[in-house]
N, C-alpha and C positions, 0 to 999 in steps of 0.2 A: 849823683854819680861820684862826686868827689869823696863821699863817705866810704867808697870802696877802695880808694887808694891807700896803700900801706904808708903810714906816717913813719918817719925815720926814728921816732921814739917808741913805737909800738913793738911789742915782742911778736915776731912772725910765727904765730901758732900754726897757721896753715902749712907753711913750708916745713916746719919741724914734723908735723903729722905726716905729710906726704913722704918725706925722706925716711922716716922711721918705718912706715908701712912698706916702702920700696925696699928697704934693707931687709925686713922680715921676709918679703916675697923672694928676694934674692937668695936668702938662706934656704928657703923651701925649694926653690928651683935648683939650687946647688945640690941639695940632698936627694932630690928626685931625678935629676938629669945628668949629673956628673958621671963620667967624663964624656959626654956626647956633644956633637956639634950643635944640637938644639939648645944646649945650655948657653952657648955663646950668643946665639941668635936672641934668645929670651932675655939674657942678661944685658947685652949691649943694645939691643933693639927696643923691646917693649919697656923693660925696667929702666933702661938708660933715659928714655924719653919721659917715663912716668916720674922718676925722682928728679929733683930740680937742683943740681949742684950750682948751676949758674945763678939761680935765684937765691940760694943760700949765701953765696959769695956777695951778691949785690946787697942783700939784707944786712949782712955782717958789716960791710963797708959803710952803709947808711947809719947803722947803730953805733959803730965805733966813734964816729964824729960827735954824736950827741949824747950817747949813754954808754960809755966804755964798759961799765960793770955789767950792764944788760947784754952788751955784745959778747963779752967773754963768757957769760952764763950761757948764751945762745950757742956759742962755739962748743963749750964743754958738754952741754946737754945733747946737742946734735951728734957729736962724735961718740959719746958714751952710749946713748940710747940706740944709735945706729948699729954699733957693734953688738950690743946686747940683743937687739931685735934680730939681726942676722944669725946670731948664735942660737937663739930660741927657735927661729924658723928652721934652721938646719937640724937641730936635735929633735924636733917634732917629727921629722920624716926620715931621718937617717937610721 
């Protein structure tokens, strides 16, 4: 069971993957549902729970203490790919 715990020196691939997927789905939802009330329910409800900003922050804090270069790479990769994923999702359906 201890093998499943994220070590502070491991790159959190699962969190990055979920957050990028969530960003893409948010872009799709925005393209399909804007400006309806359903967009806010989908965005803040389902996708807010699906993506994991609190986990992202926790992973970043763990990494910054042990591997600052990895932490900064994680931050840059997450932000960049999140925005790109949202843009691609939006342009696919808009």
